[in-house]
N, C-alpha and C positions, 0 to 999 in steps of 0.2 A: 504494501501500501505506500503510498504516497503522502504528502502533506497536502491539505486542503487550503487554497484561499491562498493569504499574501504569504511571502516567506523574506526572511532579512537577506538571506544570501544566495542565489542560485550559482552553482559551481560550473564552471566553464573548462574543459579538459578534451583530450584527444584519447582515443582508446587506450594508446598505448601508456598512458599516466593515469591508469586508472586506479593505482596504488596510490598515489598522491592525494586521488579525489574522493578516495573512501575515507583515508585518515583525515583529510579537513574535513569530510561531512562530519565524522565520527567527533571529531575535536569540537568542531562549531556546537553541535547540538548538545556535548557535557556542558559547554560553555552558555546554554540556554538559546542560542538562536537557532531559529527556523531554517531551515534549508531544504533546496531544490537541488536534485541530482538526476542525472539520466539513467545513471545504472541503476537505482530504486525506484526513482518516479515516475519515468517514461517505460511503460507496459510495451513490450515484444509484439509488434505487429500492428500497434497503431500509428497514426500520422505523425512522423518524428517532427515533420515541419510544423503542423500546427501545436503540438506540444512543445516544441522550442519555443513559439511566439508566445504561446500562456506565461512559462517560465519566464521568459526575460520581461513580460508585462508585470508579473505578480510578484517580481522580487526588487527588494530596496536597492540591492547592491549586485554585482557580477561579477566574483571571484575568479580571473583567468589564469590559468597554471600555464605559464609561459616558459616552451621546451621549444627544440628544434622542430618535432614533431606537430605540435601546436601549431607553430608559425607556418607548418606547410599545409595544413589543413584549410580548404576552403570553406567547412563549414563553420570553422573555430574563428577564421576570418571573420564571417560574417555576424557571430556572436560579440566579438569584442568591439567591431566597429558600431555595431547597434548599442550596446551599452555606452561607448565613447559616448555619439552622438545623446543618449539621454542622460550623460553624466552621472552613469550609473558604476564606470570602472573601476574594479580595484585589481591591479595587475600583482602577480605572485611569482616571481621567477623562480622555476626549480632545477632549470639543468643549463649550462652554458650554453647560451644564445645569444645571437647580434640582433638586436633590437633598431629598427630604422623605419622610416616613413612616420607615420602619427604615432606609432610607441615610441619612438625615441627620445621624444621632451618629456616622457611620462615618467613619474616617481613610481617607483616601485617597490614592494617586499622583495628583500633577496634573500631567499631560502638555501641558495647553492651550500653544501658543506655544514651548515648549522645545526647542532645538536637538537635533537625532539624538544627538549626543555625551552629551550631558545625560541625556536620555530614557533611553537605553540605561544608562548608571550608576547612576541611581535605581532603575530596575527589578532590575538585576544586586543591587545593593545590597541592597534590599528581601527580595529571595530569602534572601540569605546569612542577614540578620538573623533572618530566621524560620528558617531551618536551626539557627542557634542555635549551643551548644558542640559539638554532635554532625552536621555535616553528609552529608548523604546521599551516597554515593559518585556521580559524575557519570559520565553515560554518555558513550559515545564520541558524537560530532554524528554525527547520521544525516539524511539529504535524500534521502527517496526521492522526491521531487518538482523535484530539482535540476537536471533536464534543462531543465524550464522555467524555472526560476528562476535560475539561476546567471547573474552572482556573486550572488543574492539580491536581493529586491523594496528599493526606495528607500523613504525614509523617508515616510510619509503627507505631502499637502499639495503635494510636486513632481511636475511633470508631464515627461514625457520630452522630451530636446532634439529630436526630430523627431514634432510635434505640430501639425495645423493644424485640429483642433474649435473652433471659435468661438462656439456656442450654450453657453450655462449649464447645467448640469446641473438637470436636473428635480427638484425638492426634494420633489415629490408621486409622482415613481415609487412605483408599489405591487403588489402582487399577482404578481410573477414571480420569487420569488428560487429555484422549483425550476428555471423555463428555464435561468436565469442560472447556476445549479450545474451542470446537464446541459452546458451551452454550456462553461463553464470545463474541467471535468473533460474532455470531447472536446478541446477547444482545448491542454491540456498533457498528453495521453498521451503523448504522444511517438512516435508512429506517423503517419508524413509522412499516409499513406492517410488519415487520419481529421483532417485539420488544415483541410480547407474545408469550414465550416458555414454551410448554407444556411438562413436563418431565413425562412419562406415563409408567407405568410397574406394574407388579404381587406386591402385598402386601409383605413387608420384602424384597424387591429386592435392598431398600436403595434410594428411590427418595427424600424422605425425608431429609437424611445425603449429598446426594449430592447438592442439593437447600442450606443448611445449611452450606458448606464448600464454595459454592460460595460466599455464603454472607459476612464470613469471609477472605476468601482471596479476594475478590475484595473492602471489606468496603471501602478500602480508595478511591474508584473513585467514591462514592455516597456521597450526602447529605444527605439521609435517605434510610434506609432498615428496612421495617414494616411487621412483621411475622403475616400472618392471619391463623386462624386455621378455614378450609373451609368445614371441614365433614358434620357439623349443622348449620342451619340457625341463630341459637341463638347466636353460639359462632363467627361466622362470623361477625354479626352485630355488636356485642359487641368488638372485637378487632379492626374493620373500626371505629366506635363512638369513642374508644380510641385514637386513631390517633390526633382527632379534637384539642386539645391542643396544640399540637407539629406543627399545622399547621396554628393558630390563629385563628380556628373556636370557637365562642362563644358556650358553654355548654348551650341546653335548654332540656327541659324533652320529647320535642316530637324527638324520635328516626329516625323516617325517614326525618325528616327536617334536622338533623344531619350529615345522610349518604347522602343527596343532597351535604350539604355545603362542605363536606368532598372531595367528587368527584369532585366537581367543583375546589376547591383549587389544589389537585392531577393533574387537566386537565391544571394547568398552569406553572405546576413543570416539568424540565425535568431530574434532577438529584435524582428521589425516584424510589427506585425500592419494588416492592409491590409484595410478595412470598404467594400466596397462596394454603397453604398444605393441602393434602388428598380431592381436589375438587371432587364431584361426578357428576356435567355436567354442561355443560355450561350454561345453564338458570338460576343456583342457583348463578351465578357472574354477570351477566348483568347489575346490578343495581349498581355494585361496580368497574366497569372498569373503567377510566379517558377516556375520550371521545376526547381529544386533546392532541398537541402535542407529543414529543417521548417519549410514555409512555413507563416504561420497567416494565415487567410483568413475575414472573415464577409461572406456575401453577403445581405442584405434583396431579396427578392422577391414579386411575385406568381404567378410562375408554378408550378403545381401540382408539378411535379418539377424536379430539379437535379442533371443525372449527374457523376458523380465528386465529390459532395457528402454527408457527413452531413446530413439535412434534416430540420429541426424544425418542426413547425407549431405556429404562434404562433396561439390563438384567444380567445374574447371573454375579459373577464376572470370571475370567478366573481360569483355573485349576491353573497357575503358581501364580496368585495372591493370590488367596484363600489359597493354600499352605503357602505364604510367610507372610501372616496374622496371618495365626495359628501359626506360629512358633514363628514368633515376640511376640504375645501377650501372649504366654504360656510361652515361653525365651527356648522351645526345641529344637531339631536339627533332629529329626528322621523325614525325608524326605517321607518316606516309607507310615507311618503312619497316618503324616498329610495329604496324598494324599488321604487314604483312607477314613478319617473322610472328608474331601472335598466333594469326589465323594457321599459318602453315602447322604450328606445331601443337593446334587446339587447348589454348591457353592454359597447358597444364603445368603446376607450377616446377616441378622439376624438371622438366624439358625445357622451360623459361631460364632456369638456373644454370643449367647446361650449355645453354645459349649464350648466357652472359659471359659463364665462363673462357668460352672459347674467343667470345668478341674482345675482353678486356686484356686476354693472354696477348692474343695477335693482333691487337690495336686495329679491328677491321671496324671498317664503318658497318651500320646496321644493314643500309639498304645493300651492301657487295654481301653480307653475311646472308641476306634473303636469297640474293641468286645463287651462292654456293648450297644454299638449303634445296632450292628448287633443283640442283644438278646432283647433288649427293645423298638428300634425306635423311635416313638415319645414321649412315656412316659418320658424317659430318657431326652429328647430333653427340653421338658416344665419346667424340672427339673431347668434348668439352666437360670435366669434371667438375661438378659444383661442389663449392666450399660448403662444408657440413654435413656434405651427402657421402657416404659410403660407396652407395650403387648408383648407376645411370638407370635411365628408363628401360634398356633393355636388360640389365639385369635382374632391376626391380619385378618384372614381369616373367623372369625365367621359369622360376618354382612354380607358379601358377599355371601355366602352358603343360609343365611337367604332370600337375595333377588331373587336370583335365584329360590327356591323354590316358595317363594310367585309369582313371576312375571312370570315365565316358566317354569310348572311340567317339561315339557319333555327335557327341559334343563338338568335339575337336575336329571332324568333320564341318561343323555349321561353323566355326570360329574360323577355320580355313576359307571356305566359301563366301564368308563376310568380309574376310580381307580384301576379295578384290570388287566389291558393292559400295555403294555411296555408305558414309557411316551412319545414317539416319534413314527411319522407315522402310526397314527391313520387313516386306510383310511374311512373315512364314507360312501363313495358310496357303498363300500365293505359288508357295515353291514347290507344294505338290503338282501343281500343271505341270513342272517339266521334270517330274521324278526320271524320265528314263534317260535323260542325262546326268543324271545324279549317281554318286557310289550307292548301291545297294542297303549299306548301314544307314545311309541318312536319308535314302528316298523313305524307308520303312517309319523311320520315326517319324515324318512329316505327314503318315498318314494315321498316326497312332498318338490317340490327345495323352496319354500316360508319359509315354517313351518321350517325347515330344516336350510335356512338362519338366521330366527329370532332366533331360537335355538342357534345356534353358534354367532351370536351378543349377545345375552345376555350374554354370558359366555366371549366371546373376550372383551365385556364390561365392565367387572370387572377384566379383566387380566387375566382371570382363565385358558386359554387356549391362545394357540398360534396357527396362520393360517400358515403353509405351503404348499401352492399351494393346492392339491388334498387331502391333509392329514392336522390333526391337532396335537399339542403337548401340551403335559401338566407336571406342574412340579412335578419331584416326591415328594417333602413334600405335593403339593395340593394334591396328591394321597393319602399320609398320612392321611393327616388330614380328607379328604372325609372317607376313610376307620372308620376312629377314630371314627366318628361322627354316623356311624351306630351301629343300638342296634345288640346283637349276631344274632340275626334271621333274620334280612336285611342282615347283612354282608353276611351270610350263601346262601341268595337269589340271592345277586347279583354275588357271586362266582359261583354260579351255572350257571346263565345266562351267565357270561363271558366264562366257561367252554365250556359251548354248543355251544355258536357262536363261538368263535375259533374253535372248532372241526369243525363245520359246514362248516367253511371259508377255510379249508386247503385242497388241491387238496386229492382226492381220491388215484393217482397214484401218488406220489411225488416223485416218480423217473424218470418220464417221463421229460425229459428237457422241453418239452413244456409246463408244468406246474413250472415251476421253476421262472418264475416271480412272480405268485401269492404265493409260497412258500416263496419268499423272502419279499414279503410287510408282510407276518404275521407268520415269523419263531422267529423274538424277542418276538410276543406275546405269541407265542405258549410256549416259554421258560419262560417266568415271568409267566402264570396263572396255570401251572401245579405245580408252587413251593409255593404258596401261603397256608398256614396253613389249613388243611383238606380238602386240594383239593382229596386227594386220598378217601376219604368217603364222599364229597358234593356230587359227580358223579363222580363214581370211573369208569363206562364204557366210559364216555367223556374224561377222565382223562388219560386213559389207550392208550384209542385212539389217542389221541394226541401225548403223549410220542410215540406211534408207527410209527405213519407216519411222525414224527420229525425225529426220530431216521433211518427209510428207506430214507426220503431226504437227512441226513447227509451223509448216508451209500451211496448213490449213488454219491455225492461228495466228496468219498474218507475222509470223515472227520471222521475216524473209533473211534477215543479217543473220539469225542464228543458223537458219535453216541451208544454207548455200553451200557454205563450206561441209558440213556434213554429206550434200548429195555430190559434191566432186570429191570428194575422199572416197565415199563407195564408188563412184565411177571408176577411180584410180585404181581400187582394190581389185573390183573385178575385170578391169582391162588387164591387168598384171597376171591374175589368177586363173582367168577363163578364157582370156585371148581377146583380141578386138573385136572378133564378129560373133560375141555368144549373144544369145537370146538376153539372158541376163544383163549386159551391157546395155542391150537396146531398152530393158525396161529403165534402166538406170538414165541414160541419156535422156529416154522421155521426159521422167520426173523432173530431170533438171532443166530441161526446154520448157517445161511447165511454169516451172518457180520463176524462168528470166522472162515469161510473157507475162505472167503476173505483176512483174515489176515495169512491164514496158521497156523493155529491154529485148524488143522483138529480131533484130539485125543477127543478135546472138542464141536468139533461140532456133531459128529456121534451120540452119546447118544440122544441128540436133537432130532435130525435128525429121530431118531427110537420112540422116543417118541411120536414126533408129527403124526408121521404114526399109531403108536399105539391107539391114543387118537382117529383120524379121523377115521377110520374103524371102533373101537366100536361105535362111536357115530351118524356115517354118514353112516355105511354099508361099505363091502368091496369093493362097485363097482363105488362108488360117484366120481366125477370128481376131486372134490377136492383130494381124495386119491391119483390120479395120479399125482397131482401136487407135493405132500410129495412123491412119488417114486421117480419122476425125480430128487427133489432135495438131495435125498439119493444116487439114480446112480451119482449125479454128484461130490457128495462129494468123493464116492467111487474110483469113475475114477481118482480123484484128487490125491488118496492115493495110483494109479497103482491097484486096486483091482478090473480089468475090469469085470474077470469072475464071481463076485459078483454083478457088475453092469448091465451086459445085462439083466438078466431076468426082472430086476426091469425097465426097460426101455420098454421090450417086454410087461409087464403086463399093464403099465400107456399105452401103443398105445390102447391095446386092450379096456380097460377100455371108454377110449374117442371115440374109434370108436362105440362103443354099446350104450354109453349114449347121446353120441354128434351126430352133424352131421357130416359127412364124411370130410366137406369143413370147418369144426370149425376152427381157430385160434389155438386152443391146441392141435388139431391133427397135425397141422403142428408143432408144438411144439414139439410132442413127435418123427414125422418122423424124422426133425432135429436132435433130441438128440440121437437116435437109429441109426441114418446112421452117426452120427459123432463118433461113440462107433466103428461101426464096420470099419471104414476108419480107426481108430487107430489101430486096430487090423488086417489089412492090408486085408480085407474083401472088397474089392475096388466093384467086380462086384455086390455083396450083397447091398453096402450103396447106389449104383448109382440111381436104382430105386425108394428108398425112397427119395433123394434128389430131383428128376425130381417131383414126385409126390407134395414134400412141394411146388417148385418154381411155378405148375401149379395152385395149391389151391391158393396162393397170388396174380400172377398175374390176377385171375378171380377175387379175391374179394376185393382185395387192389389197383390192378393196376400196370403195371410193373417197375413203380419209385418210391413207395413208398419206404421207407426206410427198412422196414421189409423184401420186396420181394428183394430189391437189396443185403441183408445180405444173404439172405437163395441161392439166384443166386450165390455169391462168393463163398460158400460154395461147390457149386454143381462144380464151375470151379476150385478150386483147388483141387477137387478129379480128373476131367477131365484130370488136367495137370501131375499128379501123374500118371494115366495111358497113359500118351501118346495121350490124343485124342485130338480133335481140341474143342474149344469152340462152344456151340451149345444155 
């Protein structure tokens, strides 16, 4: 709960300086002053801006805790500037920092290097001085959070007597203030059931760094903070019994007895925080968790679920936070390059650390590093060994991959396939439609709901994928490491499987609006899979068809700029793979010509149309129905160029071919009738066009029904013709 109504002091601070803020809050409350402080008085999930505005309005003074982190913070800047305008500013310097601009001439209380008692005296004396001759009535001390803090937080700079963290605090920790606030609120809620917090997420996402920052940030609130390496049973037991002397437990040779005695002692304490880092499964911790009292426990894990705990899913940094991190760590200012690097690395904190290590060591510009990253990918990333991290991105996940392969080979197959797809929106149910192209064990689980759930659970359990409703997603660096772990032959095999799978799933008629939903589900995967190295040669037919179908879909949505290079590449692959005179080459030529026609580049389109027609006539024969298609396409282009006399014989020949080779009521015959009739109409031969339109309408009404969209289109053409003739609709 927070204070209601007016307050004497609002404490303005940045999250990194929470130890100072909580100590100052406690000190002022003990002295009888009413306070407001974000960590206690702002509810997580509520509007931060609104809460800040109310706190500033309702406070007589604003105590600003000046430090380098505070001066770098945009929000803190807005707070002290608002306080300055309202003449409420009370600056307290808590760390060495340079004050310039509007803060430079302001007198401040300097608390750097000052002992606790003297710091308390200076602060209280300053408040009394500001009270003047008419001091405000002091409130009765109120500590709504006293259950967590009694007998109060320690003075900043001192660590608990029980403390085994040997690594330094990360001076560049960023982008996790909301997560830390939620963690702190949960751990200080006073509800035993809520005091085990599981920080879960992908390896390298910053779970351990989050727990480490929490330990340093809130060290003053605990009598002890103990870090336990929980990945292996031996290290967990060793770290646990090392706590014994701190708790007064006699050291004996029986490790099991010591574990039980330490656990019993911990069960009687309330201000000791245990951090189980990189725990694998809940059963591994059951003998180590205190069983009584208000235990406070943080577990970092890759496990997707953690029973009897409040789980917090730690995701990648936001793009803005990742950019700010790169720029601050490298001292560079190129926002665009930082965005490029952050995006390529999927905003994964460990990967960003590795990138910074390389850039700083080699004195590279971020823009040059981005180019190298595009050319060398994971190989470049692994060359940067980040400070405070023993493992790289690749080694971080190596054990997880081994577990997947050992425990559920079908899940490993799924991971291998996903490594060649787009990282998001992978619809597993759709994959069953391409089962003939998948390995047998993967194909089997896709049609077996229980087996598929087991495979998903294996990957989710190690945070290698995320579940997004009907689809899953996978971090792009997990994809990179998965591909990197394959030998060349296996990599080519899985690329071939991915190409054939996506080829099978993308609709046959991607220009049909009824297929657009399925197209949108697999469009990103199309664009990814065809751009892998060797995609053109591993399965050129599948690659070319994906490019062609994707190009047709984009063309149907008038995305001509994106569609054209896809169709041109499909043509090049088909010509190289099948030869220049293959029917498939004719089809791709025709599709590209239609796009050029749609973009009014008729001179470029015509030779492609004529070449497609010539290939088809030579390879299929002059009277093949496919020849009729190309005749119609060329006629349409000539008509668009106002070369009507050249177009008419092509239309008549197309109609004759289809009437002879297809049934008289075939849809292609209707197309030919409609095209010829339209040509006759624009040349003012309306009476010749009318029977052709009527026949087309009759065929569609009989075969498709009177309300089918194609029927309605042809009938509309007939009605326009009748209107031009002055006849009534029929």
